[in-house]
C-alpha positions as CSV (number, residue, x, y, z in Angstrom):
1,M,0.0,0.0,0.0
2,P,1.5,3.4,-0.9
3,K,2.5,5.8,1.9
4,T,0.0,8.3,3.2
5,L,0.7,11.9,2.4
6,H,1.5,12.9,6.0
7,S,4.1,10.1,6.3
8,T,6.1,11.2,3.3
9,K,9.5,13.0,3.7
10,H,8.5,16.0,1.6
11,F,5.4,16.6,3.7
12,H,7.5,16.7,6.9
13,L,10.1,18.9,5.2
14,V,7.4,21.4,4.2
15,K,6.4,21.6,7.9
16,Q,10.0,22.3,8.8
17,L,10.6,24.9,6.1
18,R,7.4,27.0,6.7
19,P,8.5,28.5,10.1
20,L,12.0,29.1,8.7
21,I,10.7,31.0,5.7
22,A,8.2,32.9,8.0
23,K,11.2,34.5,9.7
24,M,12.6,35.8,6.4
25,N,11.8,39.2,4.8
26,P,9.7,39.3,1.6
27,G,12.0,39.0,-1.4
28,D,14.8,37.2,0.5
29,P,16.3,34.3,-1.5
30,I,15.5,30.7,-0.3
31,P,18.6,28.6,0.4
32,T,19.7,26.6,-2.6
33,Q,18.6,23.0,-3.1
34,Q,22.1,21.8,-2.3
35,K,22.1,23.6,1.0
36,L,18.7,22.3,1.9
37,K,19.7,18.7,1.0
38,K,22.7,19.0,3.3
39,Q,20.8,20.8,6.1
40,F,17.9,18.3,6.2
41,S,19.6,15.1,4.9
42,V,17.1,14.5,2.3
43,S,17.1,13.6,-1.4
44,Q,16.9,16.0,-4.4
45,N,13.4,14.6,-5.2
46,T,12.2,15.4,-1.7
47,I,13.5,18.9,-1.9
48,E,11.8,19.5,-5.3
49,L,8.5,18.1,-4.1
50,A,8.6,20.3,-0.9
51,L,9.5,23.4,-2.9
52,A,6.8,22.7,-5.4
53,R,4.3,22.5,-2.6
54,L,5.5,25.8,-1.0
55,R,5.2,27.5,-4.4
56,R,1.6,26.2,-4.8
57,E,0.8,27.6,-1.3
58,G,2.2,31.0,-2.4
59,V,4.8,31.0,0.3
60,I,7.7,31.2,-2.2
61,E,7.9,32.3,-5.8
62,R,10.4,32.7,-8.7
63,P,10.1,36.3,-10.0
64,A,10.3,36.8,-13.8
65,G,14.0,36.8,-14.9
66,K,15.3,35.4,-11.6
67,Q,16.9,32.0,-11.0
68,R,16.5,31.9,-7.3
69,L,13.3,31.2,-5.4
70,V,12.4,34.0,-2.9
71,K,9.9,34.5,-0.1
72,S,6.7,35.9,-1.7
73,E,5.8,39.5,-1.2
74,I,2.2,38.6,-0.6
75,C,1.1,35.3,0.7
76,D,-1.5,33.6,2.9
77,P,0.2,30.5,4.3
78,A,-1.8,27.9,6.0
79,D,-0.9,24.9,8.1
80,H,-3.1,22.6,6.0
81,Y,-5.0,22.7,2.7
82,V,-8.3,20.9,2.6
83,A,-10.8,20.2,-0.2
84,I,-14.5,20.3,0.6
85,I,-16.0,18.1,-2.1
86,R,-19.8,18.5,-2.3
87,P,-22.6,18.1,-4.8
88,D,-23.4,21.0,-7.0
89,W,-27.0,21.0,-5.9
90,P,-27.9,24.1,-3.8
91,S,-28.8,23.1,-0.2
92,S,-29.1,25.1,3.0
93,V,-27.9,22.1,5.0
94,I,-24.8,21.7,2.8
95,E,-24.1,25.4,3.0
96,G,-24.5,25.5,6.8
97,I,-22.2,22.5,7.3
98,S,-19.6,23.7,4.9
99,Q,-19.5,27.1,6.6
100,S,-19.1,25.5,10.0
101,I,-16.1,23.4,8.7
102,V,-14.5,26.5,7.2
103,D,-15.0,28.5,10.4
104,A,-13.4,25.7,12.5
105,G,-10.6,25.3,10.0
106,H,-9.7,29.0,9.9
107,A,-9.3,28.9,13.7
108,A,-6.7,26.2,13.1
109,N,-5.0,28.2,10.3
110,W,-6.3,25.9,7.6
111,R,-7.4,26.9,4.1
112,F,-10.1,25.3,1.9
113,D,-10.9,24.6,-1.7
114,I,-14.5,24.1,-2.6
115,T,-15.0,21.4,-5.3
116,N,-18.4,20.5,-6.7
117,Y,-19.4,17.3,-8.4
118,R,-22.5,16.3,-10.4
119,S,-23.0,12.7,-9.5
120,H,-21.3,9.9,-7.7
121,A,-20.7,8.0,-11.0
122,G,-18.6,10.9,-12.3
123,L,-16.7,11.7,-9.2
124,D,-12.9,11.1,-9.4
125,L,-12.0,11.5,-5.8
126,E,-8.3,11.8,-6.2
127,K,-8.7,14.4,-9.0
128,A,-11.3,16.4,-6.9
129,M,-8.9,16.4,-4.0
130,G,-6.0,17.7,-6.1
131,D,-2.9,18.6,-4.2
132,N,-4.7,19.4,-1.0
133,D,-3.6,17.6,2.2
134,A,-7.0,16.2,3.0
135,A,-10.7,16.2,2.0
136,V,-14.2,16.5,3.5
137,L,-16.6,14.6,1.3
138,M,-20.4,15.2,1.2
139,L,-22.4,12.5,-0.5
140,T,-25.9,12.5,-2.0
141,S,-28.6,9.8,-1.7
142,E,-27.2,8.1,-4.8
143,I,-25.8,4.6,-4.5
144,V,-22.0,4.7,-3.9
145,P,-20.4,3.1,-7.0
146,D,-17.5,0.6,-6.6
147,H,-14.9,3.0,-7.9
148,L,-15.8,5.6,-5.2
149,R,-15.9,2.9,-2.5
150,D,-12.5,1.7,-3.6
151,A,-11.0,5.2,-3.6
152,L,-12.2,5.8,-0.1
153,T,-10.8,2.4,1.0
154,Y,-7.3,3.1,-0.3
155,M,-7.0,6.9,0.1
156,R,-3.5,8.1,0.8
157,K,-4.7,11.3,2.4
158,P,-7.1,11.9,5.3
159,V,-10.8,12.0,4.5
160,V,-13.8,12.7,6.6
161,L,-17.3,11.9,5.3
162,A,-19.9,14.5,6.3
163,Q,-23.5,13.4,6.9
164,D,-23.8,9.9,5.3
165,Q,-22.2,6.7,6.5
166,I,-21.2,4.0,4.0
167,E,-22.2,0.6,5.2
168,G,-19.2,-1.8,5.5
169,L,-16.6,1.0,5.1
170,E,-14.4,2.1,8.0
171,I,-13.9,5.8,7.5
172,N,-14.1,8.9,9.7
173,T,-17.6,10.3,9.6
174,V,-19.4,13.2,11.2
175,C,-23.2,13.0,11.2
176,T,-26.2,14.8,12.7
177,D,-27.9,12.5,15.2
178,D,-31.2,12.2,13.3
179,G,-32.4,9.3,15.4
180,L,-32.1,11.5,18.6
181,S,-33.7,14.4,16.8
182,M,-36.8,12.5,15.9
183,Q,-36.9,10.9,19.4
184,Q,-36.8,14.3,21.0
185,A,-39.6,15.6,18.7
186,V,-41.9,12.7,19.6
187,E,-41.0,13.0,23.3
188,H,-41.9,16.7,23.3
189,L,-45.3,16.0,21.7
190,G,-45.9,13.1,24.1
191,E,-45.4,15.5,27.0
192,L,-48.1,17.6,25.5
193,G,-50.5,14.7,25.5
194,H,-50.2,13.5,21.8
195,R,-50.1,9.8,21.0
196,R,-51.2,9.7,17.4
197,I,-48.1,11.3,15.9
198,G,-47.1,10.8,12.3
199,I,-43.7,11.2,10.6
200,L,-42.9,12.6,7.1
201,L,-39.5,11.6,5.6
202,P,-38.2,12.6,2.2
203,T,-36.7,9.2,1.6
204,L,-35.6,6.0,3.3
205,T,-32.6,5.4,1.0
206,T,-30.0,7.3,3.2
207,A,-28.6,6.3,6.6
208,P,-29.7,9.6,8.3
209,M,-33.3,9.0,7.3
210,V,-33.3,5.4,8.4
211,Q,-31.9,6.5,11.7
212,A,-34.6,9.2,11.9
213,L,-37.3,6.6,11.5
214,D,-35.7,4.3,14.1
215,G,-35.6,7.2,16.6
216,Y,-39.3,7.9,15.9
217,K,-40.2,4.3,16.4
218,R,-38.3,4.1,19.7
219,A,-40.0,7.2,21.1
220,M,-43.5,6.0,20.0
221,Q,-42.9,2.6,21.6
222,A,-41.9,4.4,24.8
223,L,-45.3,6.2,24.6
224,G,-47.0,2.7,24.3
225,I,-47.7,3.0,20.6
226,T,-46.5,0.0,18.6
227,D,-48.7,0.1,15.5
228,V,-47.0,3.1,13.8
229,A,-46.9,1.9,10.2
230,P,-50.2,3.7,9.2
231,M,-48.6,7.0,10.5
232,I,-45.3,6.8,8.5
233,V,-45.1,8.7,5.2
234,A,-41.9,8.1,3.4
235,C,-41.4,9.7,0.0
236,E,-39.1,8.6,-2.8
237,N,-37.0,11.7,-3.3
238,K,-34.3,11.3,-6.0
239,P,-30.8,12.8,-5.9
240,F,-30.6,16.4,-7.2
241,T,-34.3,17.0,-7.1
242,R,-36.1,19.3,-4.7
243,S,-37.5,17.1,-2.0
244,I,-40.3,19.6,-1.2
245,D,-41.7,19.2,-4.8
246,I,-41.8,15.4,-4.4
247,A,-43.2,15.4,-0.9
248,Y,-46.0,18.0,-1.3
249,P,-48.4,16.0,-3.5
250,I,-47.7,12.8,-1.7
251,F,-48.3,14.2,1.8
252,K,-51.3,16.3,0.6
253,Q,-53.1,13.2,-0.6
254,W,-52.2,11.2,2.4
255,F,-53.2,13.9,4.8
256,E,-56.6,14.5,3.2
257,H,-57.5,10.9,4.0
258,N,-55.8,10.6,7.4
259,H,-55.8,13.9,9.1
260,Q,-58.6,12.8,11.4
261,H,-56.5,9.9,12.7
262,I,-53.5,12.0,13.9
263,T,-53.0,15.1,16.0
264,A,-49.4,15.9,15.2
265,M,-46.5,15.3,12.7
266,V,-42.8,15.2,13.1
267,C,-40.8,16.1,10.0
268,A,-37.3,14.8,9.2
269,N,-36.1,18.1,7.8
270,M,-37.2,21.7,7.3
271,D,-38.5,21.0,3.7
272,M,-40.8,18.4,5.1
273,G,-41.9,20.9,7.8
274,M,-42.9,23.4,5.1
275,V,-44.9,20.7,3.3
276,V,-46.8,19.7,6.5
277,N,-47.3,23.3,7.5
278,R,-48.9,24.2,4.1
279,C,-51.1,21.1,3.9
280,V,-52.4,21.6,7.5
281,H,-53.4,25.1,6.6
282,E,-55.0,24.0,3.4
283,M,-57.2,21.6,5.3
284,G,-58.4,24.6,7.4
285,L,-56.8,23.4,10.6
286,A,-55.2,25.9,13.0
287,I,-51.6,25.3,14.2
288,P,-51.1,24.5,17.1
289,E,-54.7,24.7,18.4
290,Q,-55.9,21.9,16.2
291,F,-52.7,20.3,14.9
292,S,-49.1,20.3,16.0
293,V,-45.9,20.2,13.9
294,V,-42.3,19.7,14.9
295,S,-39.6,20.0,12.3
296,S,-35.9,19.2,12.4
297,D,-32.5,20.1,10.8
298,N,-32.8,23.8,11.3
299,V,-29.3,24.4,10.0
300,A,-30.3,27.5,8.0
301,K,-32.3,28.9,11.0
302,M,-35.5,29.1,9.0
303,G,-37.7,27.9,11.8
304,E,-38.2,31.2,13.4
305,Y,-39.3,32.8,10.1
306,F,-42.1,30.3,9.5
307,Y,-45.6,31.4,10.3
308,P,-46.3,30.5,12.9
309,P,-42.6,30.1,14.1
310,T,-41.8,26.4,14.0
311,T,-40.9,24.2,16.9
312,T,-37.7,22.5,15.8
313,T,-34.9,20.1,16.8
314,E,-31.6,21.6,15.9
315,M,-27.9,21.4,16.7
316,D,-25.0,23.7,17.5
317,I,-23.6,23.8,14.0
318,S,-20.2,24.9,15.2
319,L,-19.8,21.5,16.9
320,Y,-20.1,19.9,13.4
321,G,-17.2,21.8,12.0
322,K,-15.0,21.3,15.1
323,A,-15.6,17.5,14.9
324,V,-14.6,17.4,11.3
325,I,-11.4,19.4,12.0
326,E,-10.5,17.2,15.0
327,L,-10.9,14.0,13.0
328,L,-8.7,15.3,10.2
329,Q,-6.1,16.5,12.7
330,K,-6.1,13.1,14.3
331,Q,-5.3,11.5,11.0
332,F,-2.5,14.0,10.4
333,D,-1.0,13.2,13.7
334,D,-1.4,9.4,13.5
335,E,-2.0,7.6,10.2
336,L,-2.9,4.4,12.1
337,A,-5.7,6.1,14.2
338,K,-8.8,4.1,14.3
339,P,-11.7,5.6,12.3
340,E,-14.6,7.2,14.2
341,C,-18.2,8.1,13.6
342,R,-19.2,11.2,15.6
343,Y,-22.8,12.1,16.0
344,I,-23.7,15.8,16.7
345,P,-26.4,15.9,19.3
346,S,-29.6,17.9,18.8
347,F,-31.9,19.9,21.2
348,L,-35.5,21.0,20.9
349,I,-36.6,24.6,20.7
350,Q,-40.4,25.1,21.3
351,R,-41.9,27.9,19.3
352,K,-45.5,28.3,18.1
353,T,-46.3,25.1,16.2
354,S,-46.6,22.6,19.0
355,G,-49.3,22.7,21.7
356,P,-51.4,20.4,23.9
357,V,-53.4,17.7,22.1
358,P,-56.8,19.2,21.1
359,A,-59.5,18.6,23.7
360,T,-61.8,17.2,21.0
361,A,-59.3,14.5,20.0
362,V,-59.9,11.0,21.0
363,I,-56.5,9.7,22.2
364,A,-55.5,6.3,20.9
């Protein structure tokens, strides 16, 4: 198996050269390759690779007409360079998570390249990562093809998956705790007296949504409700489509025939919350006096701008970015470190869409 990037000699040489160059004045010449070879006891190839990397980082440059490399007049050196590889489909969740990773990385003096891909089938992971030190990969609900699974299995550089786990693959992953989120939503409604609580999910093809359903079932069972199948609405959202467009007609039809059998809904993300909110109003029901709604995944902080403001389960998004950076740093420090899956906990904020079970409702 080839050496990982952070175990190579040129990577370590770069880390040694950065502080030395930082003490120099802009325009000062870099020691010759012969001097560097002697000082650090490394090969010519190691020197060339290290200098090429420092030029890419903008730390050193070769001015026009000059033979010697010099310290750059203007540069923004970073300790690590990381690619955030994400689908090119606009998403408030992706934007929120990406920003949290960048914020946490900047605090550690890291720099980021944002790389977009169109589909898993066309994603060349090594090419997308380029000459960055590491990568954060965000997947879609598509099937992970063999070539991508193989690339993740044999990566020479640190990688952290954001959001979706890949079954059977040991790789560092950071996920929202969707199971806990739905459990908290049901528990909150249960405390308000609800027992006939439905759930709306955009899909059941991703690990987070499977976990969300499991959390819902656990909480419902704790309330003494075991026959939940009639109250589960799972759509078949496709990758790179708007889940809200798929879910609205499906839930509208279901709700028209079933609204009298439930008193509340929990929603696996904010798009599903918008769907339920609209359909409830279209049925002429008042929220929360006649029907309660709890949404989740409030990464973009949209809940407080709904009407009425939505009760949501959400997370401290800064913890997400910090977890990603910590796992990458752990891989930089120890290439044999055991992969981890870290779940970011959620908490519930009650606003104006959840209330006591209606007095006219017959509790199952």
